[in-house]
C-alpha positions as CSV (number, residue, x, y, z in Angstrom):
1,T,110.3,36.9,-76.8
2,N,110.4,37.8,-80.4
3,M,111.5,35.6,-83.3
4,K,115.0,37.1,-83.5
5,E,115.7,36.0,-79.8
6,I,114.3,32.5,-80.6
7,T,116.5,32.2,-83.7
8,K,119.6,33.4,-81.8
9,R,118.9,30.9,-78.9
10,W,118.4,28.2,-81.4
11,N,121.7,28.9,-83.2
12,S,123.7,29.3,-80.0
13,T,125.8,26.7,-78.3
14,T,123.6,24.3,-76.2
15,P,125.1,23.4,-72.8
16,R,126.2,19.8,-72.1
17,F,123.5,19.0,-69.7
18,F,120.7,20.2,-72.1
19,K,122.4,18.2,-75.0
20,K,121.7,15.1,-72.8
21,L,118.2,16.2,-72.2
22,I,117.7,16.5,-75.9
23,N,118.8,13.0,-76.4
24,I,116.7,11.7,-73.6
25,G,113.7,13.6,-75.1
26,I,114.3,12.1,-78.5
27,G,114.5,8.6,-77.0
28,I,111.1,9.2,-75.1
29,G,109.6,10.3,-78.3
30,V,110.8,7.3,-80.3
31,I,109.4,4.9,-77.6
32,G,106.1,6.8,-77.7
33,G,106.0,6.5,-81.5
34,A,106.4,2.8,-81.1
35,L,103.6,2.6,-78.5
36,V,101.2,4.7,-80.6
37,T,101.1,1.8,-83.2
38,F,99.4,-0.5,-80.8
39,P,95.7,0.3,-79.9
40,A,96.1,-0.6,-76.3
41,T,99.0,1.8,-75.7
42,A,98.1,4.6,-78.2
43,T,97.2,7.0,-75.5
44,V,100.3,6.5,-73.5
45,G,102.4,6.6,-76.6
46,A,100.9,10.0,-77.7
47,I,101.6,11.5,-74.3
48,L,105.3,10.2,-74.5
49,V,105.7,11.7,-78.0
50,T,104.5,15.0,-76.7
51,V,106.7,15.0,-73.6
52,G,109.8,13.9,-75.7
53,T,109.2,16.6,-78.2
54,T,108.6,19.4,-75.7
55,V,111.7,18.4,-73.6
56,S,113.9,18.4,-76.8
57,A,112.6,21.7,-78.0
58,I,112.9,23.5,-74.7
59,S,116.4,22.1,-74.1
60,K,117.5,23.3,-77.5
61,L,116.3,26.9,-76.8
62,T,118.0,27.1,-73.4
63,K,120.7,29.9,-73.3
64,Q,124.2,29.1,-72.1
């Protein structure tokens, strides 16, 4: 898709289910961010940050 389509989707209304997924993704990212600070769990934390960010971004771009 082109940039206009992405901008249009970003500014459109997000369905209720995907709003919940955005919040879950943010929560996963926050937990991952906390785990990154400890050397023993840094790898798992980095993965959780990536998953959380990806889930939130894709959910936001979902069209109604």
